[in-house]
C-alpha positions in Angstrom: 169.1 42.0 65.4 165.3 41.9 66.0 163.7 41.1 63.0 160.2 41.2 64.1 160.4 45.5 65.6 162.3 46.1 61.8 158.7 44.9 60.4 156.6 46.5 63.5 158.6 49.8 62.4 157.7 49.7 58.6 154.3 48.9 59.6 154.1 52.2 62.1 155.3 54.5 60.1 152.7 53.3 57.7 153.2 50.2 55.7 150.7 48.0 53.7 153.3 44.6 54.7 156.8 44.3 54.9 158.9 40.5 55.4 163.1 40.1 55.0 164.4 38.8 51.8 167.7 37.0 51.3 169.9 39.3 49.2 170.6 36.4 47.3 167.3 35.8 46.0 167.1 39.3 44.7 167.1 39.3 41.1 168.6 41.9 39.1 167.4 42.4 35.5 169.9 44.3 33.0 167.2 45.6 30.7 165.8 47.5 34.0 167.7 51.2 33.6 166.9 50.8 30.0 162.9 51.6 30.7 164.3 53.9 32.1 165.2 55.6 28.6 162.7 53.5 26.7 160.1 54.0 26.2 160.6 56.8 28.6 160.8 58.3 32.1 160.6 61.9 32.8 163.0 61.5 34.9 165.8 59.5 33.1 169.1 61.9 33.0 167.9 64.8 35.6 168.8 63.5 38.9 171.8 61.9 40.7 169.3 58.8 41.7 168.5 57.8 38.4 169.8 55.9 35.2 172.8 56.9 34.3 174.2 58.2 37.4 172.9 54.9 39.8 175.3 52.1 40.0 173.7 50.0 37.5 172.8 46.6 37.8 176.7 45.1 37.4 177.9 46.4 39.9 174.5 46.6 42.6 174.8 43.0 42.2 178.4 43.3 43.2 177.5 46.3 45.7 174.4 43.9 47.7 177.1 40.4 47.9 178.3 42.2 50.5 174.6 42.0 52.7 173.1 39.4 53.6 169.4 40.6 54.5 167.5 43.4 52.9 163.5 44.0 54.8 161.7 44.6 52.1 158.7 46.7 51.8 155.0 47.7 50.5 152.3 50.1 50.2 148.9 49.0 48.3 147.2 51.5 46.0 144.5 52.0 43.9 145.7 52.0 40.6 143.7 55.3 39.9 145.6 57.3 42.6 149.1 54.9 40.2 148.1 56.5 37.2 147.4 60.1 37.7 149.9 62.9 39.2 148.6 62.2 42.9 150.9 59.3 42.3 153.5 61.6 43.4 152.8 62.5 46.8 152.5 58.3 47.2 156.0 57.9 45.9 156.6 60.6 48.4 155.9 59.2 51.5 157.3 55.4 49.7 160.9 57.2 49.4 160.5 59.1 53.9 159.8 55.6 55.0 163.1 53.9 53.0 164.9 56.9 54.7 163.2 56.1 57.9 164.1 51.9 57.4 167.6 52.6 56.5 167.8 55.5 59.7 166.7 52.8 62.6 168.9 50.7 61.0 171.8 52.7 61.3 170.8 54.0 64.8 170.6 49.8 66.2 174.8 49.5 64.5 173.8 48.9 60.7 176.2 51.0 59.7 175.9 50.4 56.1 172.9 49.4 55.6 171.1 51.4 52.3 167.2 52.6 51.5 166.0 52.2 47.7 162.7 52.4 46.6 160.6 52.7 43.2 160.1 56.4 41.5 162.2 59.1 40.4 162.9 61.1 43.2 163.9 64.3 40.5 159.6 64.3 39.8 158.9 63.3 43.2 160.5 65.8 45.0 161.9 68.8 42.4 160.0 68.8 39.8 158.9 72.2 40.2 163.0 72.7 39.9 164.7 72.8 36.7 167.9 71.1 37.5 169.1 68.8 40.3 171.1 70.8 42.7 173.8 67.4 42.7 173.9 66.8 39.3 175.0 70.1 38.1 177.1 71.1 40.5 174.7 73.6 42.5 174.6 72.8 46.0 173.5 69.7 47.6 170.4 67.8 47.8 167.4 69.5 48.4 165.9 66.5 50.1 169.3 64.8 51.3 168.0 62.2 54.3 164.6 61.4 52.4 165.3 61.1 48.6 167.0 57.5 47.8 168.0 55.7 44.2 165.6 53.8 41.5 164.9 50.4 42.7 164.5 49.9 38.6 167.6 52.1 38.1 169.6 48.9 39.3 167.6 46.9 37.8 166.2 45.4 40.7 162.7 43.8 39.7 160.5 44.4 42.3 157.9 42.8 40.5 159.8 39.5 41.4 159.9 40.5 44.9 156.5 41.1 45.4 155.6 38.3 43.7 157.7 36.0 45.7 156.5 37.4 48.9 152.6 36.6 47.9 152.2 40.6 48.1 149.4 40.4 45.1 147.0 37.6 46.6 143.9 39.0 47.8 144.4 42.6 46.1 141.8 43.3 43.9 142.3 44.3 39.8 141.6 48.5 40.9 144.4 48.1 43.2 148.1 48.3 42.6 151.9 47.9 44.7 154.5 50.1 45.4 157.2 48.5 47.4 161.0 49.6 48.7 163.9 47.9 50.2 166.7 48.0 52.7 169.6 46.3 53.0 170.7 45.8 56.5 174.2 45.8 57.2 
C-alpha cells in the first residue's frame, strides 16, 4: 500500500487534509451514541446508519481491532454553514468522499475496508422521505454506496482525531472541521 497515494486521493476529492492513524489510537467513547438520543439528533432511530441500529461503541471497539490503519480526512467549513441547513450538502460531500475512499481501498485489494463519516444519512440524503427503506423493510437504501454509518453513533471521538492531528491549528474561529475515517484492511 502506498499511503501517500491515499492521502493524494482524499485531497483530489476535495478534502482539506488527510492523514494515516493507527486504529488503536482512535478513542471510542461510550457516551457518544447517547448524545444522539439526548439532547437529540433528528436522525436518531430513523435510519440503519444511526443509533440504535449501528454496532455501538463496544462492538465497534471489537470490530476496529481487526484493522491496523485508518485514513482520516477532514473538510474545513465556515461555522455559518455548519450551524445552518446549508450543512446537509456539505455532509453529503463528506459521505461521498468517505465511500469513494473506501471503494479506492477495496479496488486496491483491501476488501475489508469500511468508511465512516459524521452526520445522519437520514438528514443528509433522505430528509424528504418519511421512512428509511432499509429500516422499515420497504426496499434497499436509496443512497447505497454513498451513505456511511455515523462515526459518533459508533462512539468515535472525531474531535480527538482532529486534535491529535493538529487539524484545528491555524484555523480561525469562524471555521469548523467535519471528518471521516476509512478503516483500511
